[in-house]
N, C-alpha and C positions, 0 to 999 in steps of 0.2 A: 586097195593099194597094199602091196606087200613090200616090205623092206628086205633087202638082201645084202649080203656082204659084197662090197664092191670088188670087182675083178679088174684086170688091166684094161679090158675093152670098155667097160662102163666108166671107169675113171678117166680114160682118154676122151671118151665122148662127152663127159661132163666138163672136162677142161676146155675142149673145143667149143662147146655150147656156151659156157660161161664167158670165155674170152671174147667170142664173137658177139655176144650180147652186149658186153661192155663197149666194144668197138662200135656196135650199132647205135648205142646211146650217144656216144661221142660224135658219130657222123650226123645223127639227128640234131644234136645241139649246134654243130657246125653249120648245118644247112639253114638255120633260123634266119640268117642274114638275107636269104633269097625270098622270104615271104613278105607280103605287103606290110607297110608301116601301120595301117589301121588295125587295131586289135580285133575288131569284129570280123574283118575280112581274113586276117591271118589265122584267127581261131578256127573259122570254118575250113580254111584251106589245110590247116594242120590236122584237123580231125578227118578230113577226106583223105589226106596222105596216110594217116594211121590205118584207116579201113582198107586202103589199097595195099598197104604192107601186110595187113592181116590176111587179105585174099591171096597174096603171094605166098605167105607162110603156109596157108592151108593147101596150096597146090604143090608144095615141095614134097616129094616122096623119096624114101630111101633112108638107110641107116648108116651110110658111110660118113666119113669126116667132112666132106664137102657139103653134103646135105645138112649135117648138124651145124656147120658154120653159117650156111645160108639161113637156116631156121633161126639161129641165135641172133644173127645180124638184123634180120627183118623184124624179129620180136623186139629187139632193142630200139630200133627206129620207130616201130609202131607204138610201143609204150611211151617213149619220149614225146612223140608227136601228139598222142592222145592227152597226156598230162599237160603239155604246153598249150594245146588248143583249148582245153577246158579252162586252164588258168587265164588265157587271153580273153575268153568270153566272160568269165566271172569278173575280171578286172574291168572290162569294157562296160558291162552292165552295172557296175558299182555294187555287185553283190558282196564283194570282199573289199573292205576299206580298212586301212591300218590306222591305229591310234597309238599314242604314246604309252597307254596303260593296258595293252593287250595281255591276256593271260597266256600261260605256257602252252596250253592246248592250241590256241589260235596261232601262236608263233610257230608251233610245229606244223600246223596245216599250211601256213604261208611258206615255210621252207620246203615242205613236200611239194607244193604246187609251183615252186620256184618263182614266187612273186618278188619282183625287184623292188628295192627301196622300202622294204618292210621294216628295216631296223632290227630284225630278229636274229641276225648273226653278224659276227664281226667281218665276214667276207663281203657283205653287202654295204657295210657302213664305212664311209671314208673318214669319219672322225677318229676312229680308233686305229687307223692304219699307221704303222711305224715301219720305216725303211731301215734295212741293215746296210750300213755304209762301212765298207772295209777299206783299210789304208792301201794306197797304191805303192807297189814296190819299185816303180820306176819314176818316182817324183823328181822334179827338178831340184837340184841342190841349192841354187840361188833363187831367191824370190823376194819380191818387195811386197810389203803388206798393203792391203787395200785401205785407202784413206776413207774413213767413214765420217759423216756429219750427222749430228742429231738435229732433226728438223723440229720435232715435237718430243715431248717426254716419251721415251721408249720407241720412237720411230726414227730409224736411221736410213740414210741413202749413201751410196757410194758415189762420190763426186766424179771419179774418173770414168764412170759408166753412164752418167746422165747426159 
């Protein structure tokens, strides 16, 4: 492998390949809804899809932008499906199980394999989710406060909505 100074053509090809790979990964994630609910079945189907995409990738010839875009897109889909299929099979066979005291290396592996409900990042955890609520600029000037009743200590209900 030799490194060279990038020129306009190689930079454009890299940009097309990188962008289409990202789009391919997004398309691969978006298509997960169409796979069976069973982890065992969906894992095998995703790996089969990955190999089909790799076969398509190997059959594309040419150095033009369209070829680079097709190669990048199929590589993105193939990679996402391969990781997703392996993840589904490992979770189904209970090879990977999450615990509360997982070390950082295992948390990294779980995030890399996109294992849901691992508690290893704030995006998968609903307990740390905070919503940003912005004030409305078109609020009603006149309003009546909601009448609240305390049923138990610290538990309130709105009597007009019950």
